[in-house]
N, C-alpha and C positions, 0 to 999 in steps of 0.2 A: 462468503461471509455477508456481503452487502445484499445478496439476493433475498435475505430475510425481509427486507422492507419492500420488495417488489411483489405486487399482487397481480391484479389483472390489467394494470395500466402499464403502458410502455414508458420507460424511464430512460434518461440520458446519462451515460457514464463517461467521464473524462479520465482517460488513462494518461498519466504524466510520467514519462520515461518509458521508452520503447525498446529497451534491451530485452534479453531473453525472458526475464520475469514479467516485464510490462507486456510483452507480446503474448505471453501465456495468459495473463489476465484478460487482455483484449480478446483473444481467440475464445476463451471460455465464456465471457459475457456475451459475445456475439452469437455463440452456438446456442445459447438459451432461447433465442428468438423472442426474448422478453424485454429487450432494451436496445437502444441505439448506442453506439460506441464512437468516441472521438479520440484521436491520438495526438499527443503533444510531446515533442522532443526537440532539443537543439540540434540534433544530428539530421541533416538533410538526407543522408543515406538511409537511416532508420525510418524516417518518415516516408521515403519513397517505397521502402519495403512494406510498410503498413498499408499504403495506398494500393500497391500492386496485389498483395496477398489477400487483403480484407476489404478493399474498396470502401475505406472509411475516410471521413474528413480529417485533415491533419493541420497542425499548427506548430510553428517553430518557437513559441514562447507561451508561458502561462498567461501573460497579459493579453496576448493575441487571442488565445483560446477563450478566455473569459469575456473579452469584448465581442466575440463573434456569436456567442450563444449562451444559453442557460443550461445548467446541468443539475441533476438530482444528487449525484454522488461523484466522488473522484477517488482514484487509486493512485497513490504516490509511490512511484518506483524509481526515484531519482537517487543520486548519491546521498548518503545519510545526512550530510551537513545541510542539505536543503529541506529535509523532511518537515521539521517544525516551523520554519518560516512559511513554507508553502501551506502547511496545515492551518496555521492561524489565518492566512489570507483566504483560504477556501472555506473555513468555518464561518468567517465574517461575511462570506458570500452565500451563506446558508446551505452548504453542501454537507452531506454525510461523507465520512472518509474511511478508507482502508489504507493503512500505511505499512509499507514493507519494512522488514527488519533491516538493520536496527532502527529503533525509533529516532535516535540522535547519536551524535558523537560525544556529547557531554550533557549534563543535566541543567545547564544554564537556562534554557527556554522552557523547560518542563513545567515549572509553576505557572508561568504566564499562559502556556498552552492549556493547562488544566482549567485555568480560570475562564478562558475563552470557550472551552467545551461546555463548562457549567453555564455560562451566560447564554450560549446559543441553544443548548439542549440538543445538539446534533449527535448522531451516533458516530463513534470513532472506534476502530479496531486496529490492532497491530498484528502483523502476520506471524510473529513468533509465538507459537503456542506450546512448544515442547516443554517449557519450564513448568507448565501446569499439569502435565501428564503424570499420574501416580508412579508409573514405572521409571520415569526419569528422576523424579524426586527420591524414589527408593534407591536407585543406583547411586545417586549423589550422596545420600546419607551413608550408604554402605562404604563408599570410597572414603568419606570423611571419618568413618568410625575407626579406621586404622586396621581393620581386620586383614587387609591385604598387605600390610606393612607399608613402608615408604614407597610411594608411587614416583617413579622416575620419568615415566612417559605414558601418555594415553592418547589413543586415536579413535575417532568415531566416524563412521561412514553412514550416511543415511540418504534417503531419497524421498 
């Protein structure tokens, strides 16, 4: 997603949260050969893994990472309650953002975050994209139409 802004220049990407999704983002960005990647997590074990597997600089807090360098963009892969507070901080530091789903646990900070996005003019994307796919919207409408009768249970597996 963020690679759209990367042209011929090397850019620096800060990955915040190094669980399985954060590691995947880190690995994929690194494999492009078009950016440098830095890892940030509060877990020393996860940071050790990032250093060993990917030979990247690591930081144990967002403040520490921000003080140590400048970045063009950040990927937020932390628990959802941290997404919007971190997003506002990073936007104010002039970074483009990719935020993992869900965006937040409630809508309290959404208006303020939207205002900060508008003020900074930075690019922001959220990982959840299935809701905009026509086949998902069609399935949702079909279920809501009642054509199947009363739905008692539904399960979806995807990858």
